[in-house]
Every structure is written in C-alpha cells, then in structure tokens.
C-alpha positions in Angstrom: 40.0 55.4 131.2 42.7 56.0 128.7 41.1 59.1 127.4 40.6 60.5 130.9 44.3 59.9 131.7 45.2 61.7 128.5 43.1 64.6 129.5 44.8 64.7 132.9 48.1 64.7 131.1 47.1 67.5 128.8 45.8 69.6 131.7 49.3 69.5 133.2 50.8 71.0 130.1 51.8 74.7 129.8 52.9 76.0 126.4 54.2 79.5 126.9 56.4 82.2 125.4 58.7 84.7 127.0 58.0 88.1 125.4 59.8 91.4 125.9 61.7 94.4 124.5 65.4 93.7 123.8 67.5 93.7 127.0 64.6 93.3 129.4 66.1 90.0 130.6 64.0 87.4 128.8 66.8 84.9 128.3 68.0 85.3 131.9 64.5 84.7 133.2 64.3 81.5 131.0 67.7 80.3 132.1 66.8 80.7 135.8 63.5 78.9 135.2 65.3 75.9 133.6 67.8 75.8 136.5 65.2 75.9 139.2 63.2 73.2 137.4 66.2 71.0 137.2 66.4 71.0 133.4 70.0 72.3 133.5 72.6 72.0 136.3 74.5 75.3 135.8 73.2 78.8 135.2 74.3 80.3 131.9 74.8 84.0 131.4 74.0 86.1 128.4 77.2 88.2 128.7 79.3 85.0 128.8 77.5 83.4 125.8 76.6 80.3 127.9 72.8 80.4 127.9 70.8 77.4 126.7 68.4 79.2 124.4 70.9 81.6 122.8 72.9 78.8 121.3 73.6 80.3 117.9 77.1 81.8 117.4 75.7 85.2 116.3 73.4 85.3 119.3 76.3 84.8 121.7 78.5 87.3 119.9 75.8 90.0 119.8 74.3 89.3 123.2 70.7 89.3 121.9 68.1 86.6 121.0 67.7 86.3 117.3 65.9 82.9 116.8 63.0 81.7 118.9 64.2 78.6 120.9 62.0 76.0 122.5 62.9 74.3 125.8 61.0 72.0 128.1 61.1 71.5 131.9 59.1 70.0 134.7 57.7 72.2 137.6 56.1 70.0 140.3 53.5 67.9 138.3 53.4 70.2 135.3 55.3 70.0 132.0 56.3 73.4 130.6 57.3 74.1 127.1 58.9 77.5 127.0 59.8 79.5 123.8 62.3 82.3 124.4 61.5 84.8 121.7 63.6 87.6 120.2 63.2 91.1 121.6 64.6 93.1 118.7 62.0 94.6 116.3 63.8 93.2 113.2 63.0 89.6 114.4 59.4 90.3 115.3 58.1 87.6 112.8 59.9 85.0 115.0 57.6 86.2 117.8 54.6 86.1 115.5 55.1 82.5 114.5 55.7 81.4 118.1 52.5 83.2 119.4 50.5 81.4 116.8 51.0 78.1 118.6 51.3 79.1 122.2 48.6 78.9 124.9 50.0 81.6 127.2 52.9 84.1 127.7 55.0 85.8 130.3 55.7 89.4 129.3 59.0 90.6 130.9 59.5 94.3 131.6 62.5 96.3 132.8 61.8 97.8 136.2 63.4 101.1 135.2 62.1 101.5 131.7 58.7 100.0 132.1 56.8 99.5 128.8 59.3 100.0 125.9 58.5 100.1 122.1 59.0 96.4 121.3 57.1 95.5 124.6 54.1 97.2 123.1 54.6 95.6 119.7 54.8 92.0 121.0 51.9 92.7 123.4 49.6 93.7 120.5 50.6 90.6 118.6 49.6 88.5 121.6 46.3 90.4 121.6 45.7 89.4 118.0 46.0 85.7 118.9 44.1 86.1 122.2 47.0 84.7 124.3 46.5 85.1 128.1 49.5 86.7 129.8 51.1 87.3 133.1 53.7 90.1 133.6 57.1 89.9 135.3 58.8 93.2 136.2 62.5 92.2 136.1 65.7 93.9 137.2 64.2 95.2 140.4 67.8 95.5 141.7 68.7 98.2 139.1 69.3 101.8 140.1 66.1 103.6 139.5 63.9 100.5 139.6 60.2 101.4 140.4 57.7 98.6 140.5 54.6 100.8 140.9 55.7 103.0 138.0 56.2 100.0 135.9 52.7 98.7 136.7 51.3 102.1 135.9 53.0 102.1 132.5 51.5 98.7 131.8 48.1 99.9 132.7 48.4 103.1 130.7 49.9 101.6 127.5 48.9 97.9 127.4 46.2 96.7 129.7 44.0 98.7 132.1 43.6 95.7 134.5 47.2 94.9 135.3 46.9 93.7 138.9 49.9 93.5 141.1 49.9 90.3 143.1 53.2 91.0 144.8 54.9 93.9 146.7 58.7 94.3 146.5 60.7 94.1 149.7 63.5 96.7 149.4 64.6 98.5 146.2 67.7 98.6 144.0 70.7 97.1 145.8 68.5 96.5 148.8 65.9 94.4 146.9 65.7 91.1 148.7 62.3 89.6 148.0 58.5 90.1 147.6 55.4 90.1 149.7 53.0 87.5 148.2 49.6 89.3 148.3 47.6 86.1 147.7 49.2 84.3 150.7 50.0 87.5 152.8 53.6 86.4 153.5 57.1 87.5 152.8 59.3 85.6 150.4 63.0 86.4 150.9 66.0 85.2 149.0 69.4 84.9 150.7 72.3 83.7 148.5 69.8 82.2 146.1 67.8 80.3 148.8 64.1 81.2 149.3 62.5 81.3 152.7 59.0 82.3 153.6 58.2 84.4 156.7 55.9 87.0 158.2 55.5 90.4 156.3 58.0 93.0 157.6 56.3 95.4 160.0 57.1 98.4 157.9 55.3 96.9 154.9 52.3 95.3 156.7 49.9 98.2 156.2 50.8 98.7 152.6 50.4 95.0 152.0 46.9 95.0 153.6 45.9 98.0 151.4 47.2 96.3 148.2 45.4 93.0 149.1 42.1 94.9 149.5 42.6 96.7 146.2 43.4 93.3 144.5 40.2 91.8 146.0 38.1 94.7 144.9 39.5 94.7 141.4 38.9 91.0 141.0 35.4 91.2 142.5 34.4 94.0 140.1 35.1 91.6 137.2 34.1 88.2 138.6 30.6 87.4 139.6 31.6 84.5 141.9 34.1 86.6 143.8 31.6 89.5 144.0 29.0 87.2 145.6 31.5 86.1 148.3 32.5 89.7 148.8 29.0 90.7 149.6 28.2 87.5 151.5 31.2 87.8 153.9 31.9 91.5 154.4 33.3 91.1 157.9 34.5 87.6 157.8 38.1 86.9 158.9 40.0 84.1 157.2 41.0 81.1 159.2 44.7 80.4 159.4 44.0 77.1 157.7 42.4 78.7 154.6 42.7 76.6 151.5 46.0 77.2 149.8 47.1 77.8 146.3 50.5 76.3 147.1 51.0 72.6 146.8 54.2 71.8 148.7 57.4 73.1 150.2 60.5 72.1 148.4 63.4 71.6 150.7 67.0 71.6 149.5 70.0 71.0 151.7 68.1 71.9 154.8 66.8 75.2 153.5 63.2 75.9 152.6 62.8 76.6 148.9 59.1 77.0 148.2 57.7 75.8 144.9 54.0 75.9 144.4 51.2 74.7 142.1 47.4 75.1 142.2 44.7 73.4 144.3 42.6 70.8 142.5 39.9 73.3 141.6 42.5 75.4 139.8 44.2 72.5 138.0 41.2 71.0 136.4 42.1 67.4 135.6 45.8 67.6 136.1 45.9 64.9 138.7 48.2 66.9 140.9 49.2 65.8 144.4 46.6 66.7 147.0 49.2 67.8 149.6 49.1 71.6 150.0 51.2 74.2 151.6 49.2 77.0 153.3 50.1 80.4 152.0 50.0 81.6 155.7 52.4 78.9 156.8 55.8 80.4 157.7 59.0 78.6 156.8 61.9 79.5 159.1 60.0 81.2 161.9 56.8 83.3 162.6 53.4 82.7 164.0 51.7 81.3 160.9 48.7 83.6 161.6 47.0 85.6 158.9 48.3 89.2 158.7 44.8 90.7 158.0 41.2 90.0 157.6 40.0 89.7 154.1 36.7 89.9 152.2 37.7 87.0 149.9 39.1 83.7 150.8 42.4 82.7 149.3 40.8 80.0 147.2 38.1 82.3 145.8 40.6 85.0 145.0 43.0 82.6 143.3 40.3 80.8 141.4 38.7 84.1 140.2 42.1 85.5 139.3 42.9 82.5 137.2 39.5 82.6 135.3 39.9 86.3 134.6 43.5 85.8 133.4 42.4 83.0 131.0 39.7 85.3 129.6 42.2 88.1 129.1 40.3 90.5 131.4 43.2 90.9 133.9 47.0 90.5 133.8 48.6 89.4 137.1 51.9 91.3 137.7 54.9 89.9 139.6 58.4 91.2 140.1 61.9 90.0 140.7 65.6 90.2 139.7 66.3 87.1 137.7 70.0 87.7 137.4 70.2 87.5 141.3 67.8 84.5 141.3 65.0 86.5 143.1 61.4 86.0 142.2 61.7 83.1 139.7 60.1 80.4 141.9 56.8 82.4 142.4 56.9 83.1 138.6 57.0 79.4 137.9 54.1 79.0 140.4 52.1 81.7 138.6 52.7 80.1 135.2 51.1 76.9 136.6 48.4 78.7 138.6 47.2 81.3 136.0 48.2 80.4 132.5 46.1 77.9 130.5 46.6 74.3 129.5 45.6 73.3 126.0 42.3 72.3 127.4 41.6 75.8 128.7 41.9 77.4 125.3 39.1 77.6 122.8 39.3 74.7 120.2 41.3 75.5 117.1 39.3 76.0 113.9 40.2 75.0 110.4 38.8 74.7 107.0 38.0 71.3 105.4 39.8 70.8 102.2 38.2 67.6 101.1 34.6 68.6 100.5 33.1 68.4 103.9 30.8 71.3 104.7 31.4 73.9 107.5 34.4 74.7 109.6 36.4 72.0 111.3 36.5 72.3 115.2 39.7 70.8 116.5 39.6 69.6 120.1 42.8 68.8 121.9 42.2 65.1 122.1 44.9 62.5 121.3 42.1 60.1 120.1 41.0 62.4 117.3 42.4 62.6 113.8 45.8 64.3 113.6 46.0 68.1 113.0 49.4 69.8 113.4 50.7 73.2 112.4 54.3 73.9 111.4 55.6 77.2 112.9 59.3 77.1 112.3 61.9 75.4 110.1 65.5 75.2 111.0 68.5 74.0 109.0 71.0 72.0 110.9 73.9 71.1 108.6 72.4 69.1 105.8 69.4 68.1 108.0 66.1 70.0 108.4 64.2 70.3 111.6 60.5 71.1 111.3 58.9 72.5 114.5 55.2 72.0 115.0 52.3 72.1 117.4 50.0 69.1 117.6 46.5 70.4 118.0 44.7 67.1 117.8 45.4 63.4 117.5 48.7 61.5 117.9 51.8 61.8 115.6 54.0 58.7 115.6 57.4 58.0 114.2 57.1 56.6 110.7 53.7 58.2 110.0 53.0 59.6 106.5 51.1 62.9 106.6 49.9 65.4 104.1 51.2 68.9 103.9 47.9 70.5 102.9 49.4 73.9 102.0 52.0 72.4 99.7 49.8 69.4 98.7 52.7 67.0 99.3 53.0 63.8 101.4 55.7 63.9 104.1 57.1 61.0 106.1 57.9 61.6 109.8 61.4 60.0 110.3 62.1 61.1 113.9 60.2 63.1 116.6 62.3 65.2 119.0 61.6 66.8 122.4 63.7 69.9 121.9 66.0 71.6 124.4 67.2 74.5 122.3 70.0 73.0 120.2 69.8 69.6 122.0 67.1 67.1 121.8 65.7 63.8 123.1 64.1 61.4 120.6 60.5 60.2 121.5 58.2 57.7 119.9 55.1 59.9 119.6 53.7 63.4 120.2 50.1 64.0 121.3 47.6 66.8 121.3 49.1 69.8 123.1 52.7 68.9 122.4 55.3 71.2 120.7 58.0 69.1 119.1 60.5 69.1 116.2 60.4 66.4 113.6 63.0 65.1 111.1 61.8 63.9 107.7 59.6 66.5 106.0 61.5 67.9 103.0 59.4 70.9 102.0 56.8 71.8 104.7 57.2 75.5 105.5 56.1 77.7 108.4 52.3 77.8 108.3 51.8 74.4 106.8 49.1 72.1 108.2 50.0 68.4 108.6 47.1 65.9 108.7 46.1 62.5 107.4 45.5 62.4 103.6 41.9 61.2 104.1 41.0 64.1 106.4 42.4 67.3 105.0 42.2 70.4 107.3 43.8 73.7 106.7 44.7 75.9 109.8 45.2 79.6 109.4 49.0 80.2 109.1 50.8 82.9 111.1 50.8 86.3 109.5 54.0 87.3 107.6 55.2 90.9 107.8 56.0 92.6 104.5 59.7 93.5 104.1 60.7 97.1 104.2 64.5 97.0 103.5 66.5 95.5 100.7 70.1 94.9 99.8 71.7 93.6 96.7 73.7 90.4 97.3 76.3 88.9 94.9 78.8 86.1 95.2 82.4 87.3 94.9 83.5 84.2 93.0 81.6 83.1 89.8 81.9 79.5 91.0 79.7 80.4 94.0 76.8 81.9 92.1 74.8 78.7 92.1 75.6 77.9 95.7 74.5 81.4 96.7 71.1 80.8 95.0 70.7 77.5 96.9 71.7 79.3 100.2 69.2 82.1 99.6 66.4 79.6 98.9 67.1 77.8 102.1 67.3 81.0 104.0 63.8 82.0 102.8 62.6 78.5 103.6 63.6 79.0 107.2 62.5 82.6 107.6 59.4 83.6 105.6 59.8 87.3 106.4 62.8 87.3 104.1 62.1 87.7 100.3 64.5 87.1 97.4 63.8 88.6 94.0 65.7 89.8 90.9 65.6 93.5 90.1 64.2 93.6 86.5 66.3 96.7 85.6 69.7 95.9 87.0 69.4 92.1 87.1 70.8 92.1 90.7 69.6 89.6 93.3 67.8 91.6 96.1 67.4 90.2 99.6 64.6 92.0 101.5 63.8 91.9 105.2 62.5 93.8 108.2 65.5 95.9 109.0 69.3 96.4 108.8 70.1 93.9 111.5 67.7 91.3 110.1 69.6 91.4 106.7 73.0 91.6 108.4 72.3 88.4 110.3 70.9 86.6 107.2 74.0 87.5 105.1 76.4 86.5 107.9 74.6 83.2 108.2 75.3 82.5 104.5 79.0 83.4 105.0 79.4 81.2 108.1 77.2 78.2 107.3 77.8 78.0 103.6 81.3 79.4 103.4 80.3 81.7 100.5 82.1 85.1 100.2 79.3 87.7 99.5 79.3 91.4 98.6 76.4 93.4 99.9 75.0 96.7 98.5 73.7 99.7 100.5 70.3 99.1 102.1 67.3 100.5 100.2 63.9 101.0 101.7 60.7 99.6 100.1 58.7 102.5 98.8 55.0 102.4 98.0 52.7 104.4 95.7 49.2 105.6 96.5 46.4 107.5 94.8 45.6 111.1 96.0 42.7 111.6 93.6 41.0 108.8 91.8 38.7 108.4 88.8 35.1 107.4 88.5 33.2 105.6 85.7 36.3 104.3 83.8 35.1 102.0 81.1 37.4 99.5 79.5 36.6 97.0 76.8 38.9 94.1 76.0 38.0 92.5 72.6 40.3 90.3 70.7 39.6 88.0 67.7 42.3 86.0 66.1 40.6 82.9 64.7 38.8 80.5 66.9 37.3 81.6 70.3 38.0 85.2 70.9 38.3 87.3 74.1 35.7 89.7 75.3 35.3 91.6 78.6 33.6 94.9 79.3 33.9 96.6 82.7 33.3 99.9 84.4 35.4 100.8 87.5 35.6 103.5 90.1 39.1 104.0 91.6 39.3 106.0 94.8 42.0 106.6 97.5 42.0 105.1 101.0 44.1 105.9 104.0 47.8 105.2 103.2 47.8 102.7 106.1 45.2 100.6 104.2 46.2 98.0 101.6 43.7 97.3 98.9 39.9 96.9 98.9 37.7 95.6 96.1 33.9 95.5 95.9 31.3 94.8 93.3 28.0 96.7 93.0 27.0 95.1 89.8 23.3 94.0 89.7 21.2 91.8 87.5 23.9 89.3 86.8 25.5 91.5 84.2 28.9 90.2 85.3 28.8 86.6 86.7 30.5 85.9 90.1 33.4 83.9 88.6 34.2 86.9 86.4 34.0 89.3 89.3 36.7 87.2 91.1 38.8 87.5 87.9 38.3 91.3 87.9 39.7 91.4 91.5 42.6 89.2 90.5 43.4 91.5 87.6 43.3 94.6 89.8 45.8 93.0 92.1 48.0 92.2 89.2 48.1 95.9 88.2 48.8 97.1 91.7 52.1 95.1 91.9 53.9 97.9 90.0 52.9 101.6 90.0 53.6 104.2 87.3 55.8 106.5 89.6 58.7 104.1 90.1 57.4 100.5 89.7 56.6 100.3 93.5 53.5 98.4 94.7 50.4 100.5 95.0 48.5 100.6 98.3 45.7 102.7 99.9 43.3 102.1 97.0 39.7 100.9 96.6 38.4 99.6 93.3 34.7 99.2 92.8 33.2 97.3 89.8 30.0 99.1 88.9 28.9 97.7 85.6 30.0 95.4 82.8 29.0 93.2 79.9 29.7 89.8 78.6 29.7 87.9 75.3 28.0 84.5 75.2 31.0 82.8 73.5 34.1 85.0 73.9 33.9 86.0 77.5 36.1 84.1 80.0 37.8 84.6 83.3 41.1 85.3 81.5 39.5 88.0 79.4 38.1 89.8 82.5 41.4 89.5 84.3 43.2 91.1 81.4 40.6 93.8 81.2 40.8 94.7 84.9 44.6 94.8 84.8 44.6 97.2 81.8 41.8 99.3 83.2 43.5 99.8 86.6 46.8 100.7 84.9 45.0 103.2 82.8 43.3 104.6 85.9 46.6 105.0 87.7 48.1 106.8 84.7 45.2 109.3 84.9 45.2 109.7 88.7 47.2 112.0 91.0 49.7 109.7 92.7 52.1 110.2 95.6 55.2 108.2 96.8 55.0 106.7 100.3 58.0 105.8 102.5 58.1 103.5 105.5 58.3 105.3 108.9 59.3 104.2 112.4 58.8 105.4 115.9 62.2 106.0 117.4 62.7 106.0 121.2 66.1 107.5 122.1 67.7 107.4 125.6 70.6 109.7 126.2 72.3 111.7 129.0 70.5 115.0 129.6 73.6 117.0 128.7 73.6 115.5 125.2 69.9 116.0 124.4 70.6 119.1 122.2 72.9 117.2 119.9 70.4 114.3 119.8 67.5 116.6 118.8 69.5 118.4 116.2 70.5 115.1 114.6 66.9 113.9 114.6 65.8 117.1 112.9 68.4 116.6 110.2 67.0 113.1 109.7 63.5 114.5 109.1 62.5 113.3 112.6 59.4 114.7 114.3 59.6 114.7 118.1 56.3 113.6 119.7 57.3 113.2 123.3 60.3 114.0 125.6 61.0 113.6 129.3 63.9 113.7 131.7 64.3 111.2 134.6 67.3 111.5 136.9 69.6 113.0 134.4 68.5 110.7 131.5 66.5 112.1 128.7 64.0 109.9 126.7 62.9 111.3 123.4 60.2 109.7 121.1 60.1 110.7 117.5 58.7 109.6 114.2 61.2 109.4 111.3 61.6 107.9 107.9 63.2 104.5 107.9 65.6 105.5 105.2 67.1 108.2 107.5 67.8 105.7 110.3 70.4 103.7 108.5 73.7 104.1 110.4 72.0 105.9 113.2 73.5 103.7 115.9 77.0 104.9 115.1 76.0 108.6 114.9 74.1 108.4 118.2 77.1 106.8 120.0 79.4 109.6 118.8 76.9 112.3 119.8 76.4 110.9 123.3 80.0 109.7 124.0 78.9 106.1 123.8 76.1 106.4 126.3 73.1 106.8 124.0 70.7 103.9 123.0 67.7 103.7 120.8 64.9 101.4 119.8 62.4 101.5 116.9 59.1 100.0 115.9 57.5 100.2 112.5 54.5 102.6 112.0 53.6 102.0 108.4 53.8 104.4 105.4 53.6 108.1 105.1 53.9 110.5 102.1 57.5 111.1 101.0 58.7 114.7 100.2 58.8 115.6 96.6 62.6 115.7 96.6 
C-alpha cells in the first residue's frame, strides 16, 4: 500500500522547464503561473526587478534571466517544479544542465517574432534529451501579433506536427481570450478574471474547421483515435461528454476555471473524480456542443497526451501573460499533456562496482538512491547543491558517495527551493528536484548514491568556451583571493574555464560570449569585493588539417639502464569536416598491437592535438588511423606507446597542410527599414555574409553569418546606426576557415 501511495504521489509531479529566446516573456509567464497557483501573493514584473525567479542583482539590473531558478507550486492536485531558464545564448549551458533533469518543457514564443535564433537552439537541446514539450505563443496583445504565423514558423523550423489547441479571440489591443478547441468553448479574461462561455458567432465556423483539423492530425498519428474516427463518422457528441477539466475554481463570486485531467489521463495521480464539462458554460450560454465531432473529447485528449509524451506532436496554446490572459489553460495543459516521472523512460547508468550490464533506474522511492547534481550555487560562505532524485529516498543526515569525484558527502539539510528562498524538508524521494546543504565538492554532473551501490549517470554536456579575457587583481594583496574566487566561479559554472597562458603568464578566463564573461567578472567584484582589470576579449581559434599524410612510421626506443621503452606504430592522418572533432580507429590485425596499447595510442594522439603547430591552438577535424605496429616482449608499455603516438602525430602535423579556423555565429538583426543600408554595410565590413532578409511592416530582419571576433562591440555600433532602434541575437555555428590575413 505504501508503494502504491508513493506511485500516486509521483504521478502527480510535473518537473518542467520554461524555454525561450531572450525577451519572449519566460519569466513573466513563470511569475503569473506562481501567482495563479497561490505560491506568491503579488505579481512581480521584470522591468521593476521584482520577479521571484530573477532574484540576482545583475538579473534585475539587466532585465534578463542569467541563472536557472527552480520554483515549486501546486495546481489542483498536482505539484509542479518549474525551472525558469535563461534565454540569452551566452547562458545556454544553464539550459543544458536544466534539461538534463527535467521531464517536460514549455517553449515560449513571441507572437510577433515567432521562432527566434535561441528558440531554435534550446529546442534542439530539448530534442537531444527527448524532453516532451508544449508551446505557448505569448504577447498576443502586441502590435503585429499573428498566432497562425507563429504556429507556421514552429512547424517550419522546429516541429512539423505543432498542433494548435486554441484559437485567439481578438488581436493586438483587442485580444481578450481564446477558444478552447478541445472543449469548444470561449475563455475570456476581464480585468484578470476568467469566464467561460459560448464561442462568439464570428469565430464559430473557424473553430469548427480547426477542431476537425486537430482531430484529423491526431487520428493520423494515433491508432486508437483512428479507430474511433472510422467507427463513428457521423456521431454527434453528447453535451455530457467526458471532460478533461476537473473543476471550476470560483474566486470572489467570479468563475475562474482551473483544470486537470480525467482519471485515464492522470494515471495513478489519485485526483478528485469531480469533473467540469468542457461544454459547460460559466456565466451564461446554453451549454450545448457547438459542433458534431468525429472524436470524443476523452479520446482526443487522451490521444493528444500520448502523442505529446512520445514527442510526435506539440500542442500549441496562446496568451498574453503580462495581462494575465491564457495562463490558467497553460497550467491545465502542463498537467494534462506533460509527463510525470513515471511517464518517462527509466534512467540508465553504468555500474561502477563490478556488476555486469547497465543499471536501469526506475522512479521508485523504495529502490536504492540515485541522484544527479545539475547545479551548484554559492550563497555567501555556504554552498547549495541542486539535484534530481531519480530513485530511492534521500534523508537529512545521509552519507552518500559522489561517484564522479570518488568522495563521500554528508547531506546536512534538504531544501524545497523557491528561487532564493527555501523551505527545509526531512527527505526527498524519486522524482523530486531539491537543493541540499552539506556536499563540499560535488560538481554539476556528479552522481550521488550509496557507497555499496555505485552507479554513474551520464552528466550534462558542457559547451566548449569560445571567448577569453585576461583577468588580473589590481592589488597584489588580492591575487590569492582572486584565484580562490575564480576556482569557485568554475565550480558553479562548468562552461567557464580558467587557465594560465604559457607565454604571457596571464590568467585567462574563457566562456561562451562577451556577456557571459562580463557577468562572471562582475560577480567577482560584487560578491568578493575584489578590484579586477580585464583585457580585451580574444576568440578561441582552432587548427585543422587540409591535407594529411599516410603510412607515417614512428619508432620510440629508449634504453638507459634497466627496463627500456619501445613502441613502433604506423599512422594515417587525414582531414575531416571542420565541424568534426577527432576520430580514432585501429585497423591492426593479428594482435600486432595489443588492445591496451591501442588505447594508449589514442591517448597520445589526443595529447598531441591539444596544441597545434600554427599558433598553439587545439587541432580539430582530424582522423587518425593506426594501421600497423610492433612490440618488444620486455620494453613495450602503455607509456611507451603513448609517447610514440604523441610524437608521431606532432610530426604528421608538421608535415601536413594546415589551416586556421575561427568560431562563427549566425546573426539575426532587426532594424527599421530606413536603416537597412547602414546595417548591411556594417555587416559587410565585419566579414558578414547575408543569408536571408525580409521586411515586415517597416521592420527589416536580416540573417547573416559572421566571425565571432567581428561581433565584439556590435551592440553599440548597431544602436548608433539605427538611432537606438536596432536589436540583434546570435547563435553559435561552429568553426570555419579564417582568412590568411
């Protein structure tokens, strides 16, 4: 009975992220969700710096989300943990680490701009982790808002089966609500209060058409819905069709509708059986269905949920979060269509204590503990470690093993986090996302488990830095403090890298962009009180082979008394696409080079590629093939073969034709049509190559590919060229050959 109750509790959990391009309204959407769910009692605003999730001083000053923030709330019988993620490309690794532990996501789009560069970037990251999504087209009250155009852009650039489940009522300043195509009713907001009623006459035919299109799209992809479609071609729904809405929430005499899912949608959530018919009308109307339908409400909603969980479709809703329009149905859709931990495939890990095979990790509180750290946050002298519990139960006072760092950690406190506030709890169970106090060294990507059952989960990917600056303490007395501050900074953000330049002796801080480094340095100044000087940003170049060499033989033989060193290898070195990293393969037959020596050869190759002959930059876009070799019965060792491979690859690079590669970005510039000539001229001067341009209502949108090094300081130049009305966004594309100059 205890296990069943736990499963019911886990089925009522939704762990989701809010994803979007910068300024699409993610934080406002999150704020309204928390307010409607009763987690906060006053709406905060981004422009006032009063939102719950943008609690850092830099976030409030800049008006953007920089750090992923977790908040929790209750919607009907479901517990939601929401992570508001950054929208700026420089902080995309915060999104990556969050997606690694989430079960679902809401992708927010601007109703005017549709899919923007970072929208596409975060969407692809969610694809990589197989995270089911729903889409919310926000800012429907903006001038130029176009819901259907936004849906078309989602279909064209992100997902071909983006299915609208709502129809907007009104547009721009006249946007007042939506038609719910699942319940065929109108939801209208007046002064923040939601009422449900009949569909306006002028939208009835369009709503019927969209409902039919929705049914057909679902039936095409779902066998159960397809069977009902053919079994009931002329059947009219009863007015009492099973509902997907649980109850009507009444506040101060006004009907405010909040919905969940019927029992067959909720699995084992144990939700209240009382239901609110999607055809029922609050505040007037006949309560009769608007149109006959081939699919019942229950079949359509169930099929839509299953298709969303599988990733085959993406339901699309719309609203204007700033004006409190459309957020309640969004919360309902999160419950209805996004997965609980039980709906996701079990996590898989690798046993680290000798047990054979992969470890399948079911979300069961009764199993052995497995948790993954996805974020570390310094708070004064304390350290908060954010983690997702995949299996088992984590209790205050437990001693766990950090498998990645091979270190035992004690859990001092467990916190249910509300951005920068928290509530202490006694334990966290499978499916929970919490913060803990106590671990001293566990970093993002660390797996925590009992010492007797060591499991290693795949950590989130870390993006390689592309920009570096030299940092130096102004006062000699602060040198050691700066070193400590940089170490802590890298501990909190793995996408930052600190190294010492071997030629100049300078300390270099590397990150994903100018803003990323600017925020990091400012954090040192504010939190540590250290005065720092910062050098000009430098991009991270790479080297690549244009023409390789074949059949390069290298023999390493050393004898200096006692056991010697001997390794004999033959390598082919050939170029790959510059977008590739490094590939190694062995075609040696007959055991001429034992497997352990083959691994040593690969390690030696990687050693050599860390610094190329052109300028000491890492070498990428290269394949090395081990074709032959020889060993000595006494003097051969892994060390000897590693040295041989390192020297052989260095020799091969010296004899190859090489090219320098520079990082490039896709640049999307929005500017007044009158200023487009100045914008294009400036892009050309920055070695930008225009790939697409369009004009919409006096506003020009230009997409170009440009070297990252040429974009430094572009914001100031663009503002001056467009009289302060231009804006741009970037996304990394990889590396391309740099000009000889």
